[in-house]
N, C-alpha and C positions, 0 to 999 in steps of 0.2 A: 505688628511688624510695619508692615507695609504702610500702613497709617503714618506711622513715626517718619517715616523717610520720604513718604509725599510730604508732610509738613516740611521737614527739614529742610528739603529742595527748596521750598516753595519759599520758606525765609531767607535761605542761601539768594536766591532768586532776586525777591526784593531789596537785598542788602546790594547785590551785585548792579541792579537799576538804579540805585540811590547813588551808589559811588561813580556809574557814568553818567548820571545826570550832572553831578558836582562838575564834572570835566567839558561837558558839551556848552560850548558857550554860542552855538547855531541859532540861526532864527529861520523859519518857515515864511513866507509872503504869499499868501494866497490872495488873487487879485481877481473880484468878481465885482465889474463895475456896478455901479460907482462905490462900491465898497472894497477896502483894503484892509484884510487880516493879517497880523502878525502874530505867529506863534513861535514859541521854542520847542528845537527839535527834540526834547523828550517829551512833551505835551502834546506833540503829533504823534510820534509812537505811540504813546499811551491811549490818545483816542481812536486810532487806528485798529490797535489791538482790540479796544473796547467794541470798535463797529466788526470788525472778524468777528469776535466772541457772538454780539449780540445775533449776527447773521447766521454763524453755525446754529444758535441755541433754534435759531427762528425755523431754520432748515430742517432740522432733526425733530421738531413739535409739529411742523407738517407732512414729514414723514411718516411718525407715528399717528397721526389723525388720518392720513389715506390711508393706512395698513390697517385700520382700526376694525371694518369690517370683516376685513380676512380673519385678525385674531380673534375678534365675537364668534365668528363661524366655527376655527379649530375648539374653542373653548367650550362652545355648546357641542361641539361632535363627541370632546373628548368625555364631555358630562355624561353625554350618553350610552358612550361605549363602558363608563364606569359601571354606571347605575345598570348597564344590560350583564356585564362581569359579575355585578352583584347577586342579581338576579338568577345567573347563573350557577352559582354559590347556592344561593337558598334552595333553587330544584335540586340540585344534588344532594343538599342536605335533607331534603322532602323526601326525596327519592332511597335514599339512604334507611331514612326512618319508617319508610312504608307508607308515605300518605302521598299516593300518587296522585288524588286530585289536587292539591298544593303544586307539586311537583311539574306538573303539565301547567298550571296557570302561570308559574314563573319560568318554564323553559319556553314559554312564551314571547314573552318579556324578553327572555335573553336570546333570542335570533338576532340581533346587531348585536353581541359581545364579540370578543378576541377569538372564541371559540363556536361558532354556530353549528358546527357539524353534530358537535356535542348535545345542542341544545335539539338539535331532529332526533338525536337518537334518544334523546329522554322524551320526545312528543310520539316515537314510533316505539317505543317499548312498552309492550303489553302489559296490560294493567294488573294488579296481584290476583284478582278472582279469576280473569279468564287466560290468563299468561301462560298457565302447565297445560290447560284444557286445549286452548288454541295450536300447540304444537303437537297434541298426541301424546304428551306423559303429564303426569300428576304430578303437583305441588309437593315435595317432601314435607314430611312434617318434622318440626324439631325432634331429637332423641332426650 
């Protein structure tokens, strides 16, 4: 709906510009010795709008080009964080499945995730074999 309104406004602006061009009888004279250029007022306004539009576009393009390294750095950091979060989820799955080797390997990769404390807890968690013996209790057997 917004695009339709913009298009309708653009057409209305074109009609208004055409009606105003029919009423404008003036000229603009630009003198650059040895030349003299005589343009209609509407052509001058059109050229001025085009120059401003191109200048705006070039300035925006230059701003994007100058900020490209920062955007790329942020994109790479976001990708690393997403991979670390995926590794953290994989480490938790492996831990709950009882695969401590894969859980520790994934937890090492997950140290840069959004929850590094959880990855450190997975790394510090005792293994299934020595877990109960290290704390002085025996692992309970399933009934």
